[in-house]
Backbone as numpy.savetxt, mean C-alpha at the origin, in Angstrom:
# Nx Ny Nz CAx CAy CAz Cx Cy Cz
5.59 -16.90 -16.64 4.94 -15.51 -16.76 5.63 -14.05 -16.28
5.55 -12.96 -17.11 6.27 -12.13 -17.53 5.41 -11.16 -16.54
5.53 -10.21 -15.54 4.86 -9.35 -14.79 5.22 -7.93 -15.21
4.33 -7.10 -15.28 5.07 -5.54 -15.20 4.30 -5.36 -14.03
5.45 -4.49 -12.77 5.05 -4.15 -11.57 5.19 -2.29 -11.82
4.34 -2.12 -11.84 4.87 -0.18 -11.43 4.74 0.17 -10.37
5.63 0.83 -9.79 5.89 1.37 -8.64 6.84 0.68 -7.96
7.38 -0.18 -8.85 7.89 -0.97 -7.88 9.38 -1.24 -7.14
9.62 0.44 -7.22 10.60 1.06 -6.31 10.45 1.52 -5.46
8.81 1.54 -4.91 8.34 2.37 -3.50 8.50 1.25 -2.43
7.59 1.65 -1.72 7.57 0.70 -0.20 6.87 -0.74 -0.64
5.72 -0.58 -0.99 4.97 -1.96 -1.14 5.72 -2.57 -2.37
5.75 -1.90 -3.59 6.04 -2.54 -5.02 7.33 -3.12 -4.83
8.53 -2.53 -3.94 9.85 -3.07 -3.58 9.71 -4.26 -3.23
8.77 -4.54 -1.89 8.60 -5.70 -1.34 7.55 -6.93 -1.86
6.97 -6.47 -3.10 6.59 -7.50 -4.11 7.67 -8.14 -5.05
8.15 -7.13 -5.63 9.11 -7.71 -6.56 10.22 -8.83 -6.11
10.87 -7.78 -4.91 11.62 -9.11 -4.58 10.88 -10.44 -3.83
9.67 -10.22 -3.05 8.56 -11.74 -3.15 8.32 -12.51 -3.72
8.11 -12.12 -5.37 7.83 -13.09 -6.57 9.34 -13.02 -7.02
10.27 -13.05 -6.94 11.00 -13.03 -7.72 11.46 -14.64 -6.69
11.27 -13.82 -5.46 11.83 -15.62 -4.50 10.85 -16.53 -4.35
9.68 -16.40 -4.74 8.62 -17.45 -4.17 8.18 -18.16 -5.88
7.90 -17.17 -6.88 8.43 -18.13 -8.68 9.54 -17.79 -9.30
10.29 -18.60 -9.09 11.71 -18.15 -9.83 11.86 -18.41 -11.36
10.89 -18.57 -12.04 10.15 -18.85 -13.55 9.85 -17.65 -13.83
9.32 -16.28 -12.94 8.98 -15.43 -13.20 9.97 -14.09 -13.72
9.53 -13.66 -14.66 10.21 -12.38 -15.12 9.30 -11.31 -14.95
9.67 -9.91 -14.39 9.61 -8.56 -14.13 9.74 -7.64 -14.76
9.06 -7.39 -15.10 9.51 -5.58 -15.80 8.80 -4.27 -14.65
9.82 -4.07 -13.93 9.79 -2.72 -12.86 9.53 -1.34 -13.42
8.46 -0.87 -13.54 8.47 0.48 -14.15 8.30 1.63 -13.12
9.23 2.45 -12.83 8.58 3.20 -11.67 9.72 4.78 -11.84
8.62 6.07 -11.55 8.93 7.21 -12.08 9.89 7.51 -11.37
10.21 6.96 -10.22 11.50 7.54 -8.95 11.10 9.07 -8.51
9.66 9.13 -8.15 9.53 10.11 -6.92 9.96 10.49 -5.98
9.60 11.15 -4.69 10.09 10.68 -3.82 9.99 9.79 -3.13
8.56 8.96 -3.13 8.70 7.85 -2.48 9.31 6.49 -2.89
9.57 6.42 -4.39 10.06 5.41 -5.48 11.62 5.91 -4.84
12.49 4.93 -4.83 14.08 4.67 -4.26 14.71 3.60 -5.00
15.62 3.93 -5.62 16.60 2.96 -6.05 16.82 2.15 -5.36
17.36 2.76 -4.15 18.00 1.99 -2.81 17.17 0.61 -2.65
15.76 1.03 -2.89 14.93 -0.32 -2.28 15.03 -1.88 -3.19
15.77 -1.31 -4.02 16.06 -2.42 -5.05 17.56 -2.60 -5.32
17.91 -1.98 -5.24 19.60 -2.55 -5.02 20.09 -3.63 -5.37
19.20 -4.21 -4.37 20.01 -6.11 -4.37 19.63 -7.07 -5.37
18.56 -6.02 -6.37 17.97 -6.68 -7.40 18.03 -6.66 -8.73
19.03 -5.47 -8.85 19.35 -4.67 -9.93 20.04 -5.94 -11.01
21.03 -6.61 -10.55 22.15 -7.15 -11.52 20.97 -8.90 -11.74
20.08 -9.12 -11.14 18.93 -10.57 -11.55 18.85 -10.22 -12.65
18.94 -11.14 -13.93 18.61 -11.23 -14.71 16.48 -11.58 -15.08
16.27 -11.87 -14.36 14.52 -11.97 -14.01 14.04 -10.56 -14.09
14.80 -9.44 -13.98 14.37 -8.13 -13.11 14.72 -7.20 -14.23
14.25 -6.34 -15.14 14.28 -5.51 -15.64 13.91 -3.99 -15.06
14.92 -2.83 -14.92 14.08 -1.79 -14.06 13.77 -0.73 -15.60
12.81 -0.08 -15.42 12.77 1.15 -16.22 12.19 2.42 -15.39
13.08 3.18 -15.75 12.54 4.47 -15.39 11.67 5.47 -16.29
10.43 5.45 -15.25 9.76 5.79 -16.84 8.07 6.26 -15.67
7.13 6.96 -16.51 6.05 7.51 -15.97 5.05 6.35 -16.36
3.84 6.27 -15.81 2.80 5.50 -16.28 2.19 6.38 -16.92
2.10 7.53 -16.82 1.10 8.60 -17.53 1.54 8.79 -18.89
2.89 8.35 -19.41 3.29 8.06 -20.62 3.32 7.29 -21.56
2.22 7.45 -22.50 1.75 6.13 -23.19 2.55 5.49 -24.19
3.69 5.83 -24.78 5.06 5.56 -25.33 5.59 4.60 -24.33
6.36 4.80 -22.94 6.89 4.43 -22.15 6.08 3.28 -21.42
4.36 3.48 -21.41 3.87 2.47 -21.07 3.90 1.17 -22.12
3.49 1.67 -23.45 3.70 1.07 -24.63 4.79 -0.45 -24.69
5.77 0.75 -24.05 7.16 -0.53 -24.21 7.15 -1.32 -23.07
6.66 -0.89 -22.18 6.83 -1.34 -20.95 6.03 -2.58 -20.94
4.86 -2.54 -21.52 3.89 -3.71 -21.27 3.94 -5.25 -22.49
4.75 -4.57 -22.91 5.01 -5.64 -24.64 5.61 -6.77 -24.03
4.83 -7.82 -24.40 4.79 -8.90 -24.07 4.97 -9.34 -22.59
3.91 -8.69 -21.79 3.38 -9.27 -20.37 2.25 -9.94 -20.46
2.26 -10.64 -19.31 1.18 -11.33 -19.19 0.19 -10.62 -18.11
1.02 -10.42 -16.77 -0.07 -9.96 -15.47 0.64 -8.57 -15.39
-0.14 -7.68 -15.15 0.02 -6.29 -14.59 -0.52 -5.75 -13.27
0.37 -5.53 -12.51 0.53 -5.43 -11.01 0.40 -3.92 -10.35
-0.56 -2.83 -10.61 -0.35 -1.11 -10.95 0.15 -1.07 -9.28
0.91 -0.97 -8.95 0.97 -0.45 -7.37 1.85 1.09 -7.07
1.75 1.67 -8.92 2.19 3.31 -8.96 1.01 4.18 -8.45
1.41 4.88 -7.04 0.28 5.48 -6.85 0.65 6.85 -5.97
0.26 7.90 -5.65 0.63 8.70 -4.91 -0.08 8.42 -3.54
0.16 8.13 -2.33 -0.60 7.79 -1.42 -0.66 8.54 -0.43
0.03 9.74 0.22 -0.16 10.42 1.33 -0.97 11.62 1.61
-1.63 11.03 2.70 -3.32 11.45 2.40 -2.95 13.35 2.41
-1.66 13.85 3.95 -1.25 14.93 4.05 -0.86 15.73 2.83
-0.46 15.00 1.94 0.09 15.71 0.53 -1.22 15.82 -0.15
-1.70 15.46 -0.64 -2.73 15.33 -1.43 -4.26 16.82 -0.61
-4.40 16.32 1.00 -4.69 17.79 1.39 -3.99 19.40 1.04
-2.81 19.41 0.56 -1.93 20.40 0.39 -2.32 20.77 -1.00
-2.00 19.79 -1.74 -2.15 19.84 -3.30 -2.48 18.64 -3.97
-3.55 18.39 -4.85 -4.31 16.95 -4.92 -3.75 16.60 -6.53
-2.91 17.56 -7.21 -2.64 17.71 -8.65 -2.44 16.46 -9.16
-0.94 16.13 -8.51 -0.68 14.55 -8.53 -0.90 13.51 -8.19
-1.90 13.48 -7.42 -2.79 12.43 -7.13 -3.61 12.24 -8.32
-4.49 13.14 -8.60 -5.45 12.98 -10.03 -4.56 12.65 -11.09
-3.34 12.89 -11.30 -2.51 12.72 -12.63 -2.18 11.20 -12.28
-1.70 10.72 -11.28 -0.89 9.35 -11.26 -1.87 8.35 -10.86
-2.70 8.33 -9.91 -4.10 7.50 -9.61 -4.78 7.27 -10.40
-5.33 8.43 -11.39 -6.68 8.39 -12.12 -5.97 8.34 -13.53
-5.27 9.53 -14.25 -5.18 9.12 -15.34 -4.03 7.99 -15.52
-3.08 7.84 -14.52 -1.79 6.39 -15.25 -2.13 5.35 -15.08
-3.73 4.96 -13.72 -4.34 3.85 -14.64 -4.81 3.58 -15.94
-5.65 4.80 -16.17 -6.56 4.89 -17.62 -5.27 4.57 -18.42
-3.90 5.09 -18.25 -3.40 4.70 -19.49 -2.79 3.55 -19.47
-2.51 2.40 -18.23 -2.68 1.53 -18.11 -3.07 0.35 -18.86
-4.63 1.12 -18.18 -5.73 -0.01 -18.55 -5.67 -0.07 -20.19
-5.73 1.22 -20.77 -5.68 1.13 -22.32 -4.66 0.51 -22.93
-3.40 0.47 -22.28 -2.35 -0.24 -22.57 -2.86 -1.76 -22.68
-3.29 -2.43 -21.36 -3.62 -3.75 -21.60 -4.79 -4.39 -22.35
-5.99 -3.23 -22.56 -6.62 -4.08 -23.57 -6.08 -4.03 -24.98
-5.09 -3.16 -25.46 -4.37 -3.15 -26.64 -3.38 -4.02 -26.99
-2.90 -4.64 -25.68 -1.65 -6.18 -25.68 -2.68 -7.23 -25.55
-1.67 -8.47 -25.04 -2.03 -9.59 -24.79 -2.24 -10.10 -23.17
-2.69 -9.16 -22.22 -2.29 -8.86 -21.14 -3.43 -9.66 -20.82
-3.13 -10.81 -19.84 -3.58 -11.91 -19.35 -4.56 -11.48 -17.90
-3.96 -10.88 -17.13 -4.56 -10.47 -15.85 -4.29 -8.93 -15.52
-4.94 -7.94 -14.94 -4.73 -6.71 -14.68 -5.19 -6.42 -13.02
-4.05 -5.95 -12.33 -4.42 -6.50 -10.78 -4.11 -4.48 -10.61
-5.12 -3.74 -9.75 -5.46 -2.77 -9.38 -5.26 -2.81 -7.87
-4.18 -2.27 -7.36 -3.71 -2.23 -5.89 -4.47 -0.95 -5.30
-5.61 -0.87 -4.36 -5.78 -0.32 -4.00 -6.20 -0.17 -2.10
-6.93 0.79 -1.54 -7.23 0.93 -0.45 -8.33 0.93 0.46
-8.12 0.94 1.95 -9.37 0.69 2.58 -10.01 2.20 2.38
-9.34 3.21 2.45 -9.66 4.13 2.46 -10.92 4.63 1.59
-10.84 4.13 0.32 -11.99 4.38 -0.43 -13.35 4.03 0.12
-13.43 3.50 0.93 -14.89 3.07 1.67 -14.98 4.18 2.40
-14.23 5.12 2.76 -14.82 6.32 3.90 -14.32 6.23 5.35
-14.92 6.41 6.05 -14.61 5.79 7.90 -16.05 5.25 8.19
-15.39 4.05 9.44 -16.16 3.35 10.13 -16.66 4.22 11.72
-17.99 3.74 12.25 -18.36 4.23 13.55 -16.63 3.88 14.28
-16.78 4.73 15.49 -15.19 4.44 16.53 -16.11 3.39 17.12
-15.28 2.24 17.53 -14.97 0.87 18.81 -14.17 0.93 19.38
-13.78 0.91 20.47 -12.82 0.25 21.39 -12.08 -0.61 20.25
-10.47 -0.94 20.10 -10.45 -2.69 19.28 -10.48 -3.11 20.38
-10.44 -3.16 21.28 -10.39 -4.27 22.65 -12.04 -4.75 22.84
-12.90 -4.17 22.04 -14.47 -4.44 22.16 -14.84 -5.36 21.22
-15.18 -6.48 21.25 -15.22 -7.98 20.44 -16.30 -7.70 19.32
-17.09 -6.64 19.84 -18.10 -6.09 18.97 -17.88 -5.30 17.48
-16.70 -4.97 17.55 -15.81 -4.36 16.42 -15.58 -5.65 15.34
-15.22 -6.64 15.55 -15.70 -7.39 14.33 -16.11 -7.83 13.63
-17.28 -7.24 14.17 -18.60 -7.32 13.00 -19.02 -5.77 12.60
-17.78 -4.93 12.57 -18.41 -3.60 12.08 -17.02 -3.30 11.38
-17.06 -4.00 10.11 -15.69 -4.16 9.56 -16.24 -3.96 7.72
-15.65 -3.08 7.14 -15.66 -2.72 5.50 -15.59 -4.05 4.48
-16.80 -4.55 3.74 -16.94 -5.34 3.09 -16.80 -5.03 1.47
-16.22 -6.09 0.45 -16.24 -5.69 -0.74 -17.54 -4.64 -1.13
-18.66 -4.96 -0.43 -19.89 -4.49 -0.70 -20.11 -3.01 -0.53
-19.55 -2.78 0.91 -19.57 -1.61 1.28 -19.47 -0.25 0.38
-20.62 0.50 0.48 -20.10 1.47 -0.40 -19.47 2.21 -0.48
-18.40 3.02 -1.95 -17.45 3.56 -1.73 -17.59 5.31 -0.99
-17.14 5.46 -0.28 -17.21 7.24 0.39 -16.34 8.01 0.66
-15.07 8.14 -0.31 -13.96 8.37 0.07 -14.09 10.24 0.67
-13.21 10.46 1.59 -13.00 11.25 2.43 -12.07 12.13 1.99
-10.98 11.88 1.47 -9.43 13.09 1.17 -9.34 12.71 -0.81
-8.65 13.73 -0.70 -8.37 14.01 -1.95 -7.67 12.49 -2.55
-6.87 12.11 -1.60 -6.07 10.72 -2.26 -7.03 9.58 -2.27
-7.67 9.43 -1.31 -8.83 8.40 -1.21 -9.67 8.22 -2.67
-10.22 9.85 -2.77 -11.14 10.27 -3.79 -10.36 9.34 -4.83
-9.10 9.89 -5.25 -8.65 9.30 -6.47 -8.11 8.14 -6.69
-8.05 7.47 -5.69 -8.02 6.19 -5.69 -9.40 5.00 -6.10
-10.41 5.51 -5.39 -11.79 5.20 -5.65 -12.19 5.61 -7.50
-11.63 6.58 -7.98 -11.89 7.07 -9.13 -11.36 5.41 -9.98
-9.89 5.64 -9.59 -9.34 4.66 -10.41 -9.67 3.35 -10.33
-9.96 2.65 -9.44 -10.94 1.23 -8.78 -12.06 1.33 -9.95
-12.80 2.24 -9.85 -14.29 2.22 -10.68 -13.51 2.22 -12.18
-12.45 3.00 -12.45 -11.92 2.68 -14.14 -11.64 1.32 -14.21
-11.13 0.33 -13.01 -10.54 -0.51 -13.51 -11.55 -1.42 -13.90
-12.95 -1.52 -12.93 -14.10 -2.49 -13.42 -14.34 -2.10 -13.83
-14.85 -1.09 -14.45 -14.94 -0.46 -15.80 -14.52 -1.11 -17.48
-13.75 -1.23 -16.93 -12.54 -1.80 -18.54 -13.03 -3.71 -18.43
-13.22 -4.14 -17.28 -13.78 -5.45 -17.45 -15.03 -5.41 -17.65
-16.15 -4.38 -17.74 -17.30 -4.74 -18.42 -17.10 -4.18 -19.70
-16.44 -2.85 -20.04 -16.90 -2.56 -21.38 -15.56 -3.33 -22.67
-14.60 -3.71 -21.86 -13.85 -4.05 -22.31 -13.23 -5.27 -22.28
-13.74 -6.10 -21.53 -13.38 -8.12 -21.02 -12.50 -8.01 -20.55
-11.41 -7.21 -19.88 -10.17 -7.11 -19.03 -10.57 -7.81 -18.10
-9.87 -8.64 -18.06 -9.59 -9.46 -16.59 -9.45 -8.63 -15.94
-9.49 -7.99 -14.52 -9.11 -7.38 -13.86 -9.22 -7.90 -12.47
-8.57 -7.30 -11.32 -8.94 -7.67 -10.14 -8.58 -6.68 -9.11
-9.36 -5.91 -8.11 -8.89 -5.16 -7.17 -8.58 -5.45 -5.92
-7.54 -5.24 -5.59 -7.60 -5.61 -3.94 -7.41 -4.05 -3.66
-8.18 -4.24 -1.78 -8.13 -3.01 -1.36 -7.30 -3.51 -0.06
-6.11 -2.91 0.52 -5.50 -3.10 1.72 -5.78 -2.45 3.12
-5.32 -2.82 4.26 -5.62 -2.01 5.51 -3.86 -1.10 5.41
-3.83 -0.34 6.51 -2.59 0.29 6.73 -1.63 -1.17 6.47
-0.10 -1.05 5.83 0.80 -1.49 5.36 1.90 -0.72 6.48
2.55 -1.83 7.01 3.88 -1.56 7.59 5.03 -2.44 7.10
6.22 -2.04 7.46 7.87 -3.21 7.19 8.33 -2.42 6.62
9.84 -2.93 6.55 11.14 -2.06 5.97 10.69 -1.75 4.62
11.43 -0.45 4.42 11.63 0.25 3.14 10.54 1.57 2.74
9.77 1.24 4.26 8.45 2.03 3.95 8.87 4.21 4.49
8.48 4.71 3.45 9.02 5.85 3.97 8.49 6.74 5.27
9.66 7.84 5.66 9.18 7.99 7.18 7.84 9.29 7.11
7.10 9.59 6.09 6.29 10.40 6.06 5.06 9.66 7.03
4.99 8.23 6.77 3.80 6.64 7.13 3.80 7.36 8.85
3.21 6.76 9.84 3.03 6.96 10.66 4.18 6.21 11.63
4.01 4.96 10.99 4.97 3.70 12.09 6.40 4.38 11.70
7.15 4.35 10.66 8.60 4.73 10.06 8.43 6.31 10.78
7.72 7.11 10.93 8.02 8.52 11.24 8.40 8.48 12.59
7.86 8.01 13.49 7.32 7.35 15.04 8.76 6.66 15.20
9.22 5.62 14.40 10.51 5.43 14.79 11.26 5.98 14.59
11.46 6.58 13.49 12.71 7.38 13.52 13.12 8.37 14.22
12.07 8.90 14.37 12.33 10.13 15.64 12.43 10.05 16.52
11.71 8.66 17.18 12.33 8.39 18.54 13.74 7.90 18.87
14.25 7.02 17.61 15.30 7.22 17.70 16.49 7.84 17.93
15.95 9.26 16.94 16.71 10.53 17.59 16.19 11.14 18.57
15.35 10.62 19.19 14.78 11.47 20.07 14.40 12.58 20.21
13.58 12.38 19.38 12.89 14.23 19.05 11.47 13.48 19.61
10.52 14.73 19.36 8.81 14.74 19.83 8.41 14.04 18.37
7.81 13.17 19.37 6.44 12.57 18.28 5.34 13.02 17.92
5.05 13.67 16.67 3.64 14.67 16.37 2.48 13.20 15.92
1.54 13.23 17.14 0.30 12.72 16.87 -1.09 13.43 16.43
-1.66 13.21 15.59 -2.37 13.87 15.23 -3.54 13.90 16.31
-4.68 14.67 16.99 -5.61 14.88 17.54 -5.51 14.39 18.87
-6.27 13.35 19.38 -6.02 12.45 20.77 -5.54 11.39 20.66
-5.19 10.88 19.09 -4.63 9.68 18.92 -5.51 8.48 18.81
-6.71 8.73 19.02 -7.26 7.24 19.30 -8.07 6.75 17.84
-7.57 7.11 16.41 -7.78 7.06 15.42 -7.64 5.54 15.40
-8.37 4.40 15.11 -7.99 3.47 14.88 -7.51 2.72 13.56
-6.91 2.18 13.36 -6.28 1.46 11.65 -6.30 -0.21 12.20
-6.78 -0.25 10.97 -6.03 -2.41 10.82 -4.87 -2.09 10.42
-3.94 -3.02 10.76 -2.35 -2.98 10.53 -2.22 -4.48 9.76
-1.55 -4.57 9.11 -1.25 -5.48 8.10 0.65 -5.49 7.38
1.08 -6.75 8.06 2.48 -6.36 7.47 2.96 -6.66 6.28
3.68 -5.98 5.28 3.90 -5.90 4.10 4.10 -7.18 3.31
4.62 -8.10 3.91 4.90 -9.59 3.77 3.39 -10.16 3.47
2.45 -10.05 4.35 1.35 -10.93 4.15 0.58 -9.91 3.01
0.50 -8.62 2.70 0.15 -7.79 1.63 0.54 -8.74 0.29
2.12 -8.82 0.53 2.34 -9.18 -0.94 2.02 -10.69 -1.58
1.81 -11.53 0.09 1.41 -13.12 -0.11 -0.46 -12.81 -0.83
-0.90 -12.02 -0.33 -2.50 -11.29 -0.78 -2.39 -11.40 -2.47
-1.36 -9.99 -2.78 -1.60 -9.78 -3.94 -1.12 -11.14 -4.76
-0.04 -12.36 -4.45 0.42 -12.85 -5.62 -0.96 -13.88 -5.86
-1.52 -14.24 -4.73 -2.95 -15.37 -4.43 -3.81 -14.80 -5.51
-4.28 -13.67 -5.11 -5.20 -12.59 -6.08 -4.83 -13.19 -7.42
-3.28 -12.83 -7.86 -3.07 -13.33 -9.43 -3.37 -14.42 -9.69
-3.22 -15.30 -8.80 -3.47 -16.74 -9.26 -4.32 -17.85 -9.04
-5.04 -17.08 -7.86 -6.44 -17.61 -7.82 -8.09 -16.55 -8.02
-7.73 -15.16 -8.22 -8.91 -14.82 -8.03 -9.42 -14.57 -9.18
-10.74 -14.35 -8.99 -12.30 -14.18 -10.39 -11.95 -13.22 -10.75
-12.23 -12.87 -12.18 -12.27 -11.64 -13.20 -13.59 -10.99 -12.58
-13.08 -9.72 -12.27 -14.04 -8.49 -12.16 -14.33 -8.52 -10.65
-13.25 -9.16 -9.79 -13.79 -9.22 -8.32 -12.99 -8.23 -7.83
-13.32 -8.16 -6.48 -12.75 -7.31 -5.15 -12.55 -7.90 -4.15
-11.01 -7.82 -3.88 -10.71 -8.54 -2.89 -10.01 -7.72 -1.66
-10.36 -7.96 -0.71 -10.09 -7.26 0.71 -8.91 -7.62 1.59
-7.93 -7.02 1.74 -6.87 -7.97 2.59 -6.51 -6.75 3.96
-6.54 -7.64 5.24 -6.85 -6.94 6.10 -6.00 -7.56 7.05
-4.88 -6.90 8.08 -4.41 -7.86 8.32 -5.05 -8.41 9.90
-6.03 -7.74 10.49 -6.84 -7.96 11.48 -6.35 -7.64 12.60
-5.76 -6.68 12.43 -4.97 -5.92 13.77 -5.47 -4.62 14.00
-6.44 -4.66 14.70 -6.72 -2.99 15.19 -6.22 -2.14 16.41
-5.86 -1.31 16.06 -4.66 -0.55 16.99 -5.36 0.98 16.77
-5.53 1.67 18.34 -5.31 3.06 18.08 -4.17 3.75 17.73
-3.62 4.63 17.25 -2.75 5.09 16.87 -1.60 5.69 17.73
-2.12 5.82 19.00 -1.38 6.12 20.27 -0.73 5.10 20.99
-1.79 3.78 20.79 -1.09 2.74 21.46 -0.25 2.36 20.60
-0.22 2.58 19.27 0.85 1.76 18.15 2.39 2.85 18.84
2.03 4.28 18.70 3.58 4.87 19.49 3.81 4.24 20.35
3.14 3.77 21.41 3.70 3.18 22.58 4.21 2.26 22.51
3.73 1.25 21.82 4.38 0.07 21.61 6.06 0.21 21.03
5.90 1.44 20.07 7.03 1.74 19.75 8.43 1.99 20.52
7.64 3.14 21.38 8.56 3.59 22.51 9.16 2.35 23.16
8.34 1.65 23.98 8.29 0.33 24.58 9.46 0.01 24.07
8.86 -0.60 22.74 10.68 -1.36 22.31 11.74 -0.77 22.46
11.68 0.76 22.19 13.11 1.52 22.12 13.31 1.93 23.24
13.07 1.77 24.35 12.58 2.20 25.55 13.00 3.69 25.71
11.74 4.27 24.96 11.97 5.66 25.14 10.83 6.31 26.10
10.80 7.25 26.63 9.92 7.60 27.15 8.57 8.28 26.69
7.82 7.98 27.33 6.37 8.67 26.60 5.90 9.86 26.05
6.58 10.33 27.22 6.22 11.95 26.93 7.08 12.70 25.74
7.54 11.74 25.20 8.30 11.86 23.72 7.15 12.72 22.82
6.01 11.87 23.26 4.60 11.96 22.46 4.12 13.74 22.50
3.60 14.17 20.98 3.41 15.55 21.14 1.86 15.60 20.39
1.01 15.30 21.43 -0.58 16.00 20.48 -0.49 17.27 19.89
-0.66 17.04 18.46 -1.05 18.09 17.73 -2.44 18.67 17.17
-2.55 19.33 16.01 -4.07 19.59 15.82 -4.41 18.49 14.44
-4.98 18.20 14.82 -5.80 17.08 13.88 -5.72 17.85 12.52
-5.67 16.72 11.18 -5.67 17.15 9.62 -7.09 17.13 9.10
-7.46 17.42 8.72 -8.90 18.22 7.99 -9.62 16.71 7.78
-10.61 16.09 7.80 -11.19 15.04 7.46 -10.32 13.84 7.70
-10.14 13.98 8.90 -8.90 12.58 9.22 -10.06 11.79 9.84
-9.79 10.34 8.78 -11.26 9.09 9.01 -10.98 8.68 10.44
-11.69 8.40 11.32 -11.72 7.98 12.91 -11.43 6.46 12.66
-11.88 6.07 11.90 -11.92 4.65 12.03 -11.54 3.41 10.48
-10.63 2.87 10.49 -10.67 1.83 9.46 -10.43 0.17 10.20
-11.59 -0.55 9.35 -10.83 -1.88 9.57 -11.52 -2.71 8.61
-10.88 -3.81 8.25 -11.22 -4.70 7.22 -11.94 -5.76 7.65
-13.15 -6.51 6.65 -13.35 -8.32 6.75 -12.83 -8.93 5.35
-11.75 -9.38 5.52 -11.04 -10.58 4.42 -11.70 -11.61 4.22
-12.95 -12.23 4.86 -13.17 -13.56 4.59 -13.27 -13.83 2.97
-13.61 -12.81 2.36 -13.66 -13.26 1.03 -12.35 -14.11 0.49
-11.25 -13.32 0.72 -9.73 -13.38 0.44 -9.57 -14.70 1.02
-9.98 -14.87 2.16 -9.56 -16.34 2.87 -10.62 -17.37 2.63
-11.56 -17.20 1.84 -12.47 -18.21 1.32 -12.09 -18.48 -0.25
-12.04 -16.98 -1.07 -11.60 -17.96 -2.19 -10.04 -17.93 -2.98
-9.45 -17.19 -1.85 -7.81 -17.32 -2.48 -6.97 -18.18 -1.12
-7.47 -18.58 -0.47 -6.84 -19.22 0.24 -6.13 -18.54 1.20
-5.90 -17.34 1.72 -5.38 -16.62 2.05 -5.54 -15.91 2.99
-4.55 -15.87 4.30 -4.71 -15.18 5.72 -3.23 -14.53 5.49
-3.43 -13.01 6.94 -2.31 -12.84 7.55 -1.84 -13.68 8.52
-0.06 -13.62 8.36 0.20 -14.77 9.42 1.07 -14.03 10.36
1.69 -12.65 10.13 2.77 -12.14 11.01 1.98 -11.22 11.82
1.83 -11.57 12.98 1.54 -10.99 14.47 2.19 -9.75 14.47
1.35 -8.54 14.91 1.44 -7.37 14.74 2.79 -6.88 15.83
2.76 -7.65 17.35 3.86 -7.41 18.00 5.11 -7.42 17.46
5.28 -9.30 16.72 6.70 -9.76 16.15 7.17 -8.91 15.02
6.19 -8.33 14.26 6.47 -7.75 13.11 6.59 -6.29 13.40
6.01 -5.60 14.33 6.43 -4.28 14.71 8.06 -4.26 15.01
8.27 -5.07 15.74 9.71 -5.32 16.56 10.82 -5.46 15.17
10.26 -6.01 14.58 11.43 -6.33 13.49 11.53 -5.24 12.11
10.00 -4.49 12.59 10.29 -3.17 11.67 11.17 -1.99 12.31
10.79 -2.07 13.70 11.67 -1.28 14.07 13.42 -0.96 14.50
14.23 -2.55 14.06 14.95 -3.21 14.10 15.44 -3.24 12.55
14.74 -2.88 11.86 15.31 -2.54 10.43 15.37 -1.20 10.30
14.72 -0.13 10.88 14.73 1.06 10.78 16.11 1.50 11.85
16.08 1.01 12.80 17.54 1.38 13.74 18.75 0.67 13.18
18.74 -0.26 12.50 20.25 -0.64 11.82 20.11 -0.18 10.02
19.10 0.58 9.93 19.33 0.97 8.10 19.24 3.08 8.39
19.63 3.36 9.35 20.00 4.75 9.77 20.54 5.56 8.13
21.19 5.16 7.27 21.59 5.80 6.40 20.90 5.72 5.01
19.92 4.72 4.96 18.63 4.65 4.50 17.89 5.58 4.34
17.38 6.24 5.60 16.30 7.06 5.80 16.63 8.65 6.59
17.70 8.40 6.73 18.60 9.96 7.77 17.98 11.19 6.32
18.35 11.06 4.67 18.14 12.15 4.24 17.07 12.08 3.10
15.94 11.27 3.42 14.53 11.53 2.77 14.27 12.34 2.80
13.28 13.00 1.87 12.23 14.13 1.80 11.39 13.48 2.92
10.58 14.21 3.26 9.57 14.18 4.68 8.68 15.14 4.63
7.33 15.42 5.16 6.60 16.08 5.53 6.41 15.97 6.89
7.21 15.55 7.73 7.51 15.89 9.26 7.29 17.38 9.80
């Protein structure tokens, strides 16, 4: 099989490319990435000489670049996206361009080629927000997003991802393209840009700097280790049904403040480093994923427990300071 992985030098993309090369030795990968601030050659430095991996520095919005990259490809996995909510609030132009127009360019090219399957990697944020409940309350397990939950995005970022999802599914109906949309909960793990909550808090705690936490810190997120997400993407590629949406959740709900305190505990840093700051506009109160469809149809489930996954992540940032210390950040 020949894969085109877009955004393959980013956080999830680079982890997925390495995972695919390891788990499917007969796979060849074309990795297309624009190398914006979140894309980093260092993320894929260890596989640049692998003969099964070809890197192309290019923009998914450029039809000529996409046409060249998609030639001879069996499966497209679209991980190229602008993803940071705060940046989308400041300016949404890049989000609409990459997430909507870029996806449209890829879909059009897929229809014109011999692509067997198109995987659109999306987010639980397209569903909007859930009623807040304490993560320790057992009733919370019945109040989660399913694939039938109406889309109700509340930020420019999530709105652009919802638009891309609609486009992808429309191509299945209109053009008969074999597509699958995956919607995942919050990822964490190695190589994640330190604008995101977990790496931001780890890197600042390592430097004993204040940890800025929005609002009261009680926003709830469902966390999944990037390895489990990669396993889910491969399962969707190999076993998913055309035109289906699959939710991939970690089944690990935590308040933001509890995650930050766990990080401080691992690093033996004081809780008074936490600095509560003004909440961002439209900050969704809670996300949680029901992954029962993926479990039953794909034979997938998350395997990494949060405590060990978080400790591994903290250890990675602690031993890879040269990777993150000079990166652009919005902290």
